[in-house]
N, C-alpha and C positions, 0 to 999 in steps of 0.2 A: 504494500500500500504506500501511496505517496505520503510523505510527512511534510512538516513545515520546513525541514531542512533540504528535502529532496523532492523535486517535482519533474516528472518526465525524464528522470535519470540525470537531472542537472541540479547542482546545489544552488542555493540562493546567491552566492557570490558569482558563480558561473553565469547565472541569468543576468545579474547586475552588469557584469563585464560585457555580455552580449548586447545589452541595451545601450551601454556606453559606446560600443563600436558602431551600432546602428545610428546613433546620434552624430558621431563623427563623420560617417559616410554621408549622411543626409546633409550635414553642414557643408561638406565639400561641394555637393551638388547645388545647394541653395546659394551659398556664397559665390560660387562660380557663375550662377545664372543671373543673380540680381545684385551681387556685391554685398559685402559684410554690413556696410552701413545701412543698406536698405532691407536687410533681413531681420526677421523677428524670431524670438524663441518659439512662438506658436508655429511659424512657417517651418522651422527646422523639425519640430516635433511632429507636425503633420506629415512631412516628407519621410520621417522615420517610422510613422504609424505608431507613435507613442503619445501618451498624455504628458502634459507639462510637468507633472509631479516627478516623472522619471528624469526630466532634464536636471532638476535640482538635486536628484539623488547622486548624480555624477559630476555636475559642474556648478560652481558657485556663481558664475556669471557668464554672459555671452563672450566676454573677452577670454575666459578660460577655455571655452569651447573653440574659439578661433585659434588659440595657441595649439590645442590638441589637433585640430584639423590641419594647421600649417605644418606641424611636426610630422604628421602622418604622410602628407603629400611630399614633404621635403626628403624624408628618410627613404621613401620608396624610390624617389628620383635619384638620390645620391647613391643608394645601394646598386641601382641599375647601372649608373655611370661607372661606378667602381668595378663592377664586373666586366664592363667593356674594356676599361683600362687594363685590368689584370689579364684578360684573355687575348688582347690584341698583340700580334707578333711583329708588327711593322715598326718603322722608325718613330721617333718622338713626335714629329709633325703629323705623320699619318695616324698615330695613336690618338693624338689630341683632336684631330679632325673627326675621328670616329666617335670620340666622347662627345664633342660638341654637336655632331650630327644627331646623335641619339638624344641629347638634351633638347634640341630644337624640334626633333620629330615627336618626342613625348609631349612637348608644349602644344604642338599642332594637333596631335591625336586626342589630347585630353584638355579641351578648352577650360573646363571647370577647374581642374587642378592648376592649369597654367595661370588663370586669373588669380587664384589664391596664392600661388608661389611667387608670382611676379608683381601683381598689381595691388592686391588687397591688404598686404601685410604692412604697408608703410603708414606711419603717422597715426597709429591707433592709440598707443599709450606706452609708457615706459616698460612694462612687463612684456608686451608684445615686441617692442623694439629690441629688447635684450635677447629674446629667443630668436628673432630674425637675424640679428647680428651674429649670433653663435652659429646658426646654420650657414650663413654666408661665409663665415671663416672656414667652415668645413668644406664648402664648395671650392673656395680658393685653394685650400690645401690639396684637394683632390686634383685640381688643375695643375698645381705645381708638381705633384708626384707624377702626373701624366707626362709632362714635358721634361722634367728633370728628376727621374726616379732616384738618383743617387745624391740629391742635393743636401740631405742631412741637415746640418745646423743652419744652412742658408734659408730653410723654411721660416725660421723665426726672424732672421734678419730682414727678410723680404716682406714682412707683414704689411707695410704700407703700400708697397707696389702691388701685392696680391689683392689688397682691398680695392685699389684703383682698377685693376683688371676685372675683378668680379663686378664692380659697379658698372664698368663699360659693357660687359657681357649682358648684364641685366637691362641696361638702357637699350641695347640692340634688341633684346627680346621684347621690351615694351613697345618700341616703335614698330617692330615686325608684327606683333599681335594686333596692335591698333590699326595697322595697314590691311588687316584681313589676310595675313600671311602672303603678302604679294610676292615676295621673293621665294625661290625654291629653298628647301631645307639645306641642300648642298651649298647653295650660294651664301645663305646667311651664316652657315657654319664656317665657310671660308672667310667671311668678313670678320667673324669673331676670332678666328685663329690668328689673324694678323695682329690683333691686340694681345692675345694670350702668349704669343711667342716671346714677349719680353720676359716671361717667367723663366725661360731657359737661359737667360743671360747671367 
């Protein structure tokens, strides 16, 4: 028989975590469609097919959900890019082009995630800015490892340059997204590579 602790073979904590994941996935879709600032808790809950009480079971605020959604999208993307980096057997420029091509292809194939990763995360609040900055540092380190895998201590010394390169790549992505993906993925990756090559110096 089901008990208060077990229902349908799942514990209360497992069900809570499943609801949390549903809310995160719904937030990615809703924020991607209408923007974070135009979204409501009610809209996210409706997309997740959950009542609002379940929102507050997992998140103390809309900002907390935005952070969770951004981290989910970002880590999926960075993990994907890191696999491309690790598996590519070509030279540094070819490897970086493959990573950038995958980055822009993912942005094109997943417009909701792209909007969240590139457009919606800025100027929300200090807590969101801190999470966004940490993920961008991770992205910059990945690009550095791609172009200069044996850089070692140079990674730390090149922090400001890396921040500038990541900012430029994101700006290219913003302009490209707002253009309706006017340039091909290969072309925009090639443009971004010209800027990223400074990381190999």
